[in-house]
C-alpha atoms as one frame of an Amber mdcrd trajectory, in Angstrom:
protein
 -38.960 -33.106 -23.063 -38.231 -36.674 -24.254 -40.029 -39.453 -22.400 -41.796
 -42.863 -23.074 -44.865 -42.157 -21.073 -48.411 -41.541 -21.745 -49.662 -37.989
 -20.940 -52.353 -39.437 -18.734 -49.683 -41.311 -16.686 -47.631 -38.086 -16.198
 -50.702 -36.153 -15.186 -51.541 -38.890 -12.650 -48.148 -38.755 -11.189 -47.953
 -35.127 -11.091 -51.432 -34.597  -9.844 -52.223 -32.304 -12.789 -54.784 -32.345
 -15.558 -53.781 -33.866 -18.909 -54.386 -30.347 -20.559 -51.790 -28.891 -18.173
 -49.168 -31.565 -18.703 -49.605 -31.460 -22.537 -49.026 -27.656 -22.332 -45.798
 -28.138 -20.516 -44.491 -31.050 -22.768 -45.102 -29.018 -25.859 -43.576 -25.923
 -24.400 -46.763 -23.776 -24.827 -46.921 -20.426 -22.847 -48.921 -19.688 -19.762
 -47.385 -22.420 -17.513 -46.048 -21.487 -14.218 -42.484 -22.367 -13.391 -43.562
 -24.540 -10.442 -46.017 -26.476 -12.613 -43.418 -27.230 -15.001 -41.140 -28.352
 -12.298 -43.912 -30.636 -11.155 -44.173 -32.256 -14.617 -40.294 -32.745 -14.855
 -40.349 -34.215 -11.421 -43.193 -36.661 -12.404 -41.375 -37.901 -15.535 -38.250
 -38.533 -13.337 -40.266 -40.484 -10.720 -41.914 -42.530 -13.540 -38.466 -43.347
 -15.100 -37.205 -44.568 -11.534 -40.348 -46.754 -11.207 -39.815 -48.121 -14.556
 -36.158 -48.949 -13.973 -37.219 -50.640 -10.754 -39.599 -52.917 -12.632 -42.852
 -51.277 -11.487 -44.168 -49.965 -14.781 -47.053 -52.297 -15.148 -48.768 -53.076
 -11.799 -52.116 -54.830 -11.459 -53.247 -52.112  -8.948 -51.806 -48.772  -8.299
 -52.327 -46.608  -5.324 -51.367 -42.956  -5.778 -50.259 -41.434  -2.444 -48.959
 -38.007  -1.676 -46.057 -37.487   0.558 -45.925 -34.027   2.033 -42.867 -33.064
   4.313 -41.148 -29.987   5.853 -37.591 -31.180   6.142 -34.177 -30.394   4.958
 -33.249 -31.669   1.522 -30.770 -34.230   2.974 -33.541 -36.005   4.805 -36.265
 -35.756   2.212 -33.744 -37.337  -0.428 -33.396 -40.299   1.914 -37.376 -40.474
   2.249 -37.647 -40.448  -1.414 -35.290 -43.343  -1.786 -36.998 -45.224   0.855
 -40.457 -44.881  -0.897 -38.965 -45.736  -4.299 -37.258 -48.846  -2.965 -40.450
 -50.221  -1.181 -42.989 -49.096  -3.913 -43.544 -52.704  -5.210 -43.105 -54.580
  -2.017 -46.784 -55.537  -1.619 -47.300 -58.098  -4.480 -49.587 -56.870  -7.142
 -50.236 -53.593  -5.244 -47.962 -50.781  -6.099 -47.821 -47.460  -4.247 -46.808
 -44.594  -6.456 -45.797 -41.497  -4.519 -46.207 -37.850  -5.527 -43.664 -35.820
  -3.383 -44.261 -32.358  -2.015 -41.171 -31.363  -0.150 -40.142 -28.010   1.253
 -37.244 -27.116   3.729 -39.319 -24.532   5.479 -42.916 -23.843   4.883 -45.556
 -21.619   6.777 -48.323 -23.578   8.514 -50.890 -21.787   6.392 -49.206 -22.773
   3.210 -48.693 -26.429   4.339 -52.410 -26.415   5.202 -53.153 -25.150   1.646
 -51.014 -27.926   0.050 -53.104 -30.471   1.925 -56.220 -28.898   0.978 -55.281
 -28.899  -2.778 -54.509 -32.538  -2.514 -57.764 -33.354  -1.033 -59.794 -31.495
  -3.678 -57.793 -32.981  -6.414 -58.149 -36.430  -5.066 -55.560 -39.043  -3.638
 -55.502 -42.502  -2.062 -53.771 -41.247   0.966 -51.430 -38.714   2.422 -48.076
 -39.298   4.309 -47.240 -36.242   6.408 -44.255 -34.867   8.292 -45.479 -31.503
   9.511 -45.487 -29.267  12.596 -48.084 -30.004  15.199 -49.921 -26.606  14.767
 -53.618 -25.804  14.493 -53.600 -25.066  10.787 -52.057 -28.432   9.931 -54.444
 -30.285  12.382 -57.401 -28.607  10.651 -56.141 -29.763   7.220 -55.752 -33.310
   8.505 -59.361 -33.359   9.783 -60.690 -32.320   6.429 -58.736 -35.099   4.708
 -60.074 -37.768   7.196 -63.605 -36.251   6.726 -63.198 -36.838   2.983 -62.268
 -40.518   3.708 -58.632 -39.869   2.773 -56.212 -41.696   5.248 -53.458 -39.621
   6.614 -50.258 -41.414   8.034 -47.744 -39.279   9.819 -44.180 -40.087   9.374
 -41.248 -39.606  11.795 -43.095 -37.005  13.870 -46.611 -37.522  15.017 -49.942
 -35.357  15.222 -51.571 -37.452  17.914 -54.397 -35.051  18.525 -55.711 -35.361
  14.977 -57.696 -38.325  13.505 -54.758 -39.324  11.501 -54.973 -43.056  10.563
 -51.531 -44.117  11.904 -48.040 -42.981  12.869 -44.970 -44.675  11.328 -41.564
 -43.995  12.818 -39.486 -44.545  16.003 -40.317 -44.028  19.714 -38.912 -40.607
  19.855 -38.857 -40.383  23.658 -36.798 -43.441  23.932 -34.598 -42.231  21.180
 -33.968 -39.108  23.414 -33.388 -41.243  26.510 -30.747 -43.286  24.485 -29.064
 -39.989  23.640 -28.972 -38.997  27.213 -27.374 -42.196  28.270 -24.619 -42.030
  25.545 -23.798 -38.453  26.543 -24.071 -38.916  30.295 -22.018 -42.020  30.518
 -19.253 -40.244  28.638 -19.344 -37.064  30.769 -20.272 -38.530  33.953 -19.261
 -36.768  37.067 -18.228 -33.536  35.375 -19.964 -30.223  35.860 -20.530 -28.830
  32.402 -23.097 -28.267  29.752 -24.473 -30.158  26.847 -25.903 -28.406  23.746
 -29.131 -29.693  22.331 -30.175 -28.427  18.810 -33.705 -28.616  17.424 -34.692
 -27.709  14.032 -37.997 -26.394  15.497 -39.890 -26.853  18.639 -43.190 -27.051
  16.510 -42.452 -30.711  15.635 -43.850 -33.207  18.098 -41.206 -35.804  17.294
 -38.318 -33.411  18.164 -40.308 -32.288  21.412 -40.541 -36.022  22.320 -36.790
 -36.587  21.849 -36.091 -33.500  23.982 -38.369 -34.639  26.703 -36.862 -38.056
  26.837 -33.291 -36.640  26.798 -34.052 -33.970  29.648 -35.820 -36.535  31.815
 -32.895 -39.096  31.875 -30.221 -36.360  32.272 -32.154 -34.798  35.132 -32.577
 -38.374  36.773 -29.105 -39.808  36.270 -26.730 -36.991  35.426 -27.965 -33.864
  37.224 -24.459 -32.306  37.293 -24.685 -31.959  33.557 -26.498 -28.616  32.402
 -28.449 -28.379  29.159 -28.374 -25.480  26.709 -30.993 -25.541  23.876 -31.167
 -23.742  20.557 -33.936 -24.074  18.028 -35.561 -22.518  14.954 -32.729 -23.270
  12.555 -34.838 -25.652  10.635 -31.891 -28.007  10.168 -30.453 -25.476   7.672
 -26.655 -24.976   7.870 -26.397 -21.270   7.931 -29.104 -20.649  10.545 -28.283
 -23.544  12.679 -24.554 -22.608  12.646 -25.280 -18.936  13.677 -27.434 -20.225
  16.649 -24.657 -22.534  17.771 -22.030 -19.892  17.568 -24.115 -17.595  19.779
 -24.587 -20.427  22.379 -20.948 -21.107  22.359 -20.139 -17.557  22.945 -22.612
 -17.412  25.974 -21.440 -20.710  27.510 -17.755 -21.576  27.752 -18.523 -24.939
  29.465 -20.472 -26.438  26.593 -18.680 -29.797  26.029 -20.806 -31.775  23.628
 -23.934 -31.980  21.510 -27.231 -33.755  21.128 -28.410 -32.861  17.600 -32.083
 -33.551  17.215 -32.614 -31.373  14.153 -29.643 -31.854  11.937 -27.196 -29.194
  10.323 -24.364 -31.244  11.959 -21.545 -30.032   9.638 -22.479 -26.482  10.514
 -22.524 -27.184  14.250 -19.096 -28.738  14.060 -17.904 -25.782  12.051 -19.122
 -23.491  14.924 -16.947 -25.526  17.302 -13.890 -25.232  15.169 -14.312 -21.578
  14.470 -14.588 -21.005  18.306 -11.435 -23.096  19.059 -13.520 -25.383  21.228
 -13.374 -29.283  21.599 -16.546 -31.185  21.094 -15.989 -34.276  23.352 -19.278
 -36.171  22.437 -21.690 -35.692  19.625 -24.886 -37.672  19.215 -26.883 -37.213
  15.901 -29.950 -38.619  14.234 -30.202 -40.558  10.948 -27.537 -41.961   8.628
 -28.031 -39.499   5.863 -24.983 -38.891   3.514 -23.559 -36.040   5.586 -23.806
 -37.901   8.927 -22.267 -40.968   7.396 -19.173 -38.990   6.289 -19.025 -37.355
   9.689 -19.319 -40.613  11.557 -16.514 -42.120   9.380 -14.201 -39.365  10.090
 -14.793 -39.479  13.778 -16.500 -36.145  14.060 -19.808 -37.835  15.256 -19.587
 -40.226  18.305 -22.878 -41.975  17.637 -25.733 -41.875  15.225 -29.224 -42.895
  16.328 -30.625 -44.557  13.179 -33.866 -46.175  12.268 -34.653 -47.806   8.880
 -36.995 -45.547   6.869 -37.815 -48.522   4.586 -39.481 -50.173   7.682 -41.459
 -46.802   8.210 -42.542 -46.917   4.731 -43.831 -50.457   4.740 -45.741 -49.407
   7.900 -47.284 -46.521   5.943 -48.309 -48.920   3.154 -49.868 -51.517   5.636
 -51.795 -48.691   7.234 -53.110 -47.457   3.910 -54.049 -50.922   2.757 -55.875
 -51.513   6.151 -58.141 -48.495   5.226 -58.708 -49.867   1.885 -59.678 -53.345
   3.137 -61.320 -52.551   6.377 -62.556 -56.291   6.739 -59.036 -57.512   6.714
 -57.208 -58.184  10.018 -54.759 -55.310  10.376 -51.414 -56.153  12.003 -50.664
 -53.942  15.026 -48.669 -50.847  14.406 -45.086 -51.246  15.387 -42.537 -48.529
  16.165 -39.202 -48.782  14.337 -36.254 -49.962  16.367 -33.448 -47.322  16.973
 -29.938 -48.508  16.523 -26.873 -46.866  17.966 -24.383 -46.743  15.149 -20.671
 -46.047  15.665 -17.964 -46.117  12.936 -17.668 -49.697  13.567 -21.098 -51.167
  13.045 -22.421 -49.110   9.899 -25.138 -51.186   8.400 -23.968 -52.995   5.107
 -26.609 -51.083   3.005 -24.527 -47.869   3.749 -21.054 -49.331   3.083 -19.528
 -48.022  -0.210
């Protein structure tokens, strides 16, 4: 594996010992496939940092970003962290990524425990609000390792901060967009969640249901969940819902898998009169431009990442005056106001 980096730098980035990294780089036996993959990923991350001009920082904070989310979302998160890594002058945050589309709570807790025992300057976490994960967060904080939750919160844990949007307000915004489009009609809207274990998705659903009940009571709600944002599982759930409810006329997609949802409507020969989704990932951007999505509720992940870094630095510099945490603004994006950063 050709590369210009020192073994100790690769080991630092990968969170492995120098002996293990040396074994991988020299093709020696006795290395697990996952370990070799971590070394390759570390080299790729160092290359991206070098290209961005962050190869010689005065101070480096190594943090671990742990997420359960579909690949299309974690790819956007990775880009946001890499773009903001050098945004704090002489302080550079070097992120080590631990991503899984679906992971059992016990395995997520094991990942967090391994990070704690190995050592880190902080953990950024998108995880379900379940006891196993909460216990791992408590152990990290007891070890004086700050945990910042991203996009979905764990409010009943001692986490240092939350970075993300106001999810309940986002759900209310979706209800307004759907309700005004279908006002006065007696029909149903389909709400799709990746999993009801995520606090952020639950907050969006609560906000959506509250405003629909208050302002548009004639519109019913059908919910499907546990597709984890994956196309095959989400599509199957939506197809079953469409078969059961012939009056479903639109979608509020909280958990992703939007192409699969639209395909299920097409296969069923059913129109989708309004479709509200979250996040301007590559798939949603294409669907918005083609008119298949009505609105995308978007917030800037780079803003979230900067909030993460501020929270980490506040823990490192307790005497410094910390700026109050701010939730990211939610923007309603149509095909006609796509942000310049997303124009190709």
